[in-house]
PATOR-812364 format. One line per 5 residues: number of its first residue (from 1); for each residue x, y, z of C-alpha. Coordinates in nm, 3 decimals, padded with zeros to 5 digits. Example, Ala and Ser with C-alpha at 12.3 -4.5 7.8 and 13.67 -1.06 7.14 Angstrom:
BEGIN
1	01.230:-00.450:00.780 | 01.367:-00.106:00.714
//
This chain:
BEGIN
1	01.666:-01.255:05.468 | 01.471:-00.994:05.275 | 01.125:-00.933:05.419 | 00.848:-01.109:05.231 | 00.578:-00.866:05.120
6	00.394:-01.076:04.863 | 00.362:-01.453:04.820 | 00.269:-01.600:04.484 | 00.070:-01.923:04.532 | 00.025:-02.154:04.231
11	-00.310:-02.330:04.207 | -00.326:-02.684:04.065 | -00.647:-02.705:03.856 | -00.646:-03.087:03.867 | -00.719:-03.128:04.240
16	-00.928:-02.983:04.522 | -00.640:-03.019:04.770 | -00.422:-02.712:04.725 | -00.098:-02.774:04.915 | 00.067:-02.459:04.782
21	-00.221:-02.237:04.892 | -00.234:-02.401:05.236 | 00.138:-02.340:05.280 | 00.121:-01.982:05.150 | -00.166:-01.909:05.388
26	00.034:-02.053:05.679 | 00.332:-01.830:05.600 | 00.116:-01.522:05.548 | -00.076:-01.582:05.871 | 00.237:-01.485:06.066
31	00.203:-01.125:05.941 | -00.116:-00.956:05.824 | 00.094:-00.718:05.612 | 00.194:-01.006:05.381 | -00.021:-01.014:05.067
36	-00.103:-01.319:04.857 | -00.134:-01.335:04.480 | -00.312:-01.658:04.392 | -00.252:-01.774:04.035 | -00.402:-02.041:03.815
41	-00.315:-02.114:03.451 | -00.579:-02.297:03.248 | -00.637:-02.408:02.893 | -00.886:-02.629:02.711 | -00.941:-02.752:02.357
46	-01.268:-02.842:02.195 | -01.430:-02.908:01.861 | -01.656:-02.615:01.932 | -01.570:-02.343:01.683 | -01.651:-02.066:01.933
51	-01.322:-02.082:02.123 | -01.369:-01.728:02.257 | -01.695:-01.827:02.428 | -01.529:-02.133:02.579 | -01.245:-01.917:02.710
56	-01.486:-01.669:02.873 | -01.686:-01.946:03.038 | -01.383:-02.135:03.167 | -01.209:-01.824:03.296 | -01.524:-01.720:03.481
61	-01.579:-02.068:03.626 | -01.221:-02.108:03.747 | -01.205:-01.758:03.889 | -01.518:-01.825:04.094 | -01.360:-02.146:04.222
66	-01.033:-01.977:04.320 | -01.223:-01.692:04.486 | -01.402:-01.951:04.701 | -01.064:-02.099:04.798 | -00.918:-01.766:04.910
71	-01.226:-01.630:05.091 | -01.114:-01.764:05.434 | -00.772:-01.602:05.389 | -00.931:-01.262:05.326 | -01.151:-01.306:05.632
76	-00.837:-01.378:05.837 | -00.700:-01.037:05.739 | -00.446:-01.087:05.460 | -00.482:-00.905:05.128 | -00.544:-01.149:04.842
81	-00.550:-01.094:04.468 | -00.656:-01.360:04.218 | -00.533:-01.415:03.864 | -00.657:-01.682:03.625 | -00.467:-01.689:03.297
86	-00.567:-01.868:02.978 | -00.250:-02.010:02.828 | -00.144:-02.327:02.653 | 00.215:-02.280:02.771 | 00.130:-02.288:03.141
91	00.474:-02.409:03.248 | 00.634:-02.101:03.095 | 00.365:-01.868:03.226 | 00.422:-01.911:03.602 | 00.752:-01.725:03.646
96	00.655:-01.419:03.434 | 00.321:-01.396:03.619 | 00.503:-01.399:03.953 | 00.736:-01.124:03.838 | 00.443:-00.914:03.711
101	00.278:-00.953:04.049 | 00.590:-00.833:04.230 | 00.621:-01.154:04.431 | 00.898:-01.208:04.685 | 00.833:-01.583:04.717
106	00.670:-01.840:04.489 | 00.496:-02.138:04.652 | 00.412:-02.436:04.433 | 00.332:-02.799:04.501 | 00.621:-03.015:04.382
111	00.542:-03.232:04.081 | 00.631:-03.600:04.097 | 00.869:-03.730:03.828 | 01.157:-03.971:03.805 | 01.503:-03.815:03.807
116	01.550:-03.903:03.441 | 01.206:-03.767:03.363 | 01.292:-03.430:03.509 | 01.613:-03.406:03.309 | 01.457:-03.515:02.983
121	01.121:-03.339:03.007 | 01.036:-02.974:03.041 | 00.856:-03.006:03.375 | 00.682:-02.719:03.548 | 00.929:-02.732:03.839
126	01.227:-02.737:03.601 | 01.093:-02.435:03.413 | 01.003:-02.239:03.724 | 01.337:-02.293:03.897 | 01.528:-02.173:03.592
131	01.313:-01.868:03.524 | 01.207:-01.743:03.866 | 01.328:-01.400:03.977 | 01.275:-01.485:04.346 | 01.296:-01.780:04.589
136	01.077:-02.082:04.511 | 00.926:-02.306:04.778 | 00.832:-02.650:04.641 | 00.586:-02.818:04.874 | 00.556:-03.191:04.935
141	00.409:-03.167:05.286 | 00.197:-02.862:05.360 | 00.193:-02.922:05.737 | 00.521:-02.846:05.915 | 00.488:-02.943:06.281
146	00.671:-02.820:06.589 | 01.019:-02.967:06.622 | 01.083:-02.953:06.248 | 01.435:-02.994:06.116 | 01.559:-02.736:05.867
151	01.860:-02.842:05.659 | 02.067:-02.575:05.482 | 02.301:-02.679:05.202 | 02.618:-02.469:05.196 | 02.908:-02.463:04.952
156	03.225:-02.447:05.161 | 03.464:-02.516:04.873 | 03.425:-02.190:04.685 | 03.520:-01.848:04.817 | 03.386:-01.612:04.551
161	03.127:-01.338:04.590 | 02.844:-01.537:04.429 | 02.877:-01.843:04.652 | 02.946:-01.640:04.966 | 02.628:-01.444:04.898
166	02.431:-01.763:04.832 | 02.556:-01.919:05.156 | 02.453:-01.614:05.356 | 02.109:-01.601:05.196 | 02.052:-01.973:05.251
171	02.155:-01.937:05.617 | 01.933:-01.632:05.658 | 01.625:-01.819:05.534 | 01.715:-02.120:05.747 | 01.745:-01.915:06.063
176	01.420:-01.731:05.989 | 01.231:-02.058:05.945 | 01.374:-02.203:06.266 | 01.277:-01.885:06.452 | 00.916:-01.917:06.332
181	00.864:-02.291:06.389 | 00.836:-02.394:06.756 | 01.123:-02.615:06.876 | 01.273:-02.630:06.526 | 01.642:-02.709:06.479
186	01.892:-02.601:06.217 | 02.124:-02.849:06.043 | 02.385:-02.778:05.775 | 02.531:-02.997:05.503 | 02.821:-02.950:05.264
191	02.972:-03.184:05.006 | 03.336:-03.203:04.905 | 03.463:-03.400:04.601 | 03.765:-03.578:04.754 | 04.008:-03.583:05.047
196	04.214:-03.303:04.892 | 03.913:-03.075:04.946 | 03.820:-03.206:05.292 | 03.586:-02.985:05.496 | 03.599:-03.009:05.875
201	03.255:-03.042:06.036 | 03.373:-02.790:06.296 | 03.428:-02.530:06.022 | 03.080:-02.593:05.885 | 02.932:-02.571:06.235
206	03.109:-02.239:06.296 | 02.992:-02.103:05.961 | 02.630:-02.197:06.031 | 02.639:-02.111:06.401 | 02.521:-02.457:06.508
211	02.640:-02.746:06.724 | 02.894:-02.976:06.559 | 02.656:-03.274:06.577 | 02.421:-03.079:06.346 | 02.698:-03.016:06.088
216	02.733:-03.276:05.813 | 03.041:-03.257:05.588 | 03.056:-03.558:05.356 | 03.258:-03.658:05.050 | 03.053:-03.698:04.734
221	02.844:-03.508:04.482 | 02.618:-03.235:04.623 | 02.299:-03.402:04.503 | 02.382:-03.740:04.660 | 02.517:-03.592:04.986
226	02.224:-03.353:05.037 | 01.972:-03.631:04.969 | 02.156:-03.868:05.206 | 02.170:-03.618:05.492 | 01.809:-03.508:05.436
231	01.700:-03.869:05.479 | 01.930:-03.938:05.776 | 01.815:-03.630:05.967 | 01.450:-03.663:05.856 | 01.468:-03.301:05.741
236	01.131:-03.134:05.690 | 01.270:-02.848:05.481 | 01.586:-02.837:05.268 | 01.719:-02.496:05.159 | 01.951:-02.475:04.859
241	02.112:-02.180:04.683 | 02.079:-02.177:04.307 | 02.210:-01.957:04.027 | 02.003:-01.930:03.711 | 02.171:-02.057:03.397
246	02.086:-02.048:03.032 | 02.152:-02.246:02.719 | 02.157:-02.608:02.603 | 02.422:-02.720:02.853 | 02.211:-02.598:03.143
251	01.902:-02.766:03.003 | 02.074:-03.104:02.975 | 02.273:-03.108:03.297 | 02.024:-02.951:03.536 | 02.125:-02.814:03.874
256	02.153:-02.968:04.219 | 01.799:-02.897:04.333 | 01.650:-03.052:04.018 | 01.848:-03.369:04.077 | 01.731:-03.416:04.435
261	01.365:-03.320:04.394 | 01.252:-03.681:04.377 | 01.523:-03.817:04.606 | 01.391:-03.654:04.925 | 01.054:-03.630:05.098
266	01.132:-03.281:05.226 | 00.991:-02.950:05.114 | 01.256:-02.763:04.916 | 01.322:-02.390:04.926 | 01.553:-02.256:04.655
271	01.722:-01.922:04.703 | 01.864:-01.725:04.409 | 02.191:-01.539:04.411 | 01.995:-01.211:04.407
//
């Protein structure tokens, strides 16, 4: 796993409870050399003709609020920068802002939508996953306790450079998380389409370096199998490799992580091919 130097935490302007910031602070607290870039996108409309004045006031007000949120993190010793951006297209703005900031990891609270809603609507998660240049951690539960279960999703059917690299990166993040969470355990899941492509649990266990009872090889679609195993194992974190795609076909079909976002209660870490 590449060392994380800067975490990009996305602020939700609609609530005082900032799960993404809490999670980013928890990760950064393990190493004082890790910097945080805390980002909020805002926009407002009004009948007031002086839109420039409104923008100045709102940017100043929100920046002061975000600065109050990050003050304890600075006191704890981590470097923190704050960015508040005025933009109507806030969903599109997150990924470019993270890239400008030089982030190694984006942390965002997962939005709640139905599966159909995610595929039909341009949600913030959908947009971020497709456009991010680095791993994205979507948070549903900001508190990960000792004894957590980390589930890595591996593709054992393909043997090309892209998928081999994705598998190794997913495993690397999984092992790093387990090493940093007391008494955590690593589980692995893989899906195969039919009996002609059967995957032995022992092969998956060997690949992941885990006990065979923690290896789950099941027939079915990746999204249904991953969701099933995440629920069965009560996984706290699910890690999935994802390759960015473009075009209308990608927009309609969606990828595995988008399809399971609302099917599991776990936090989800997506890792790009890189």
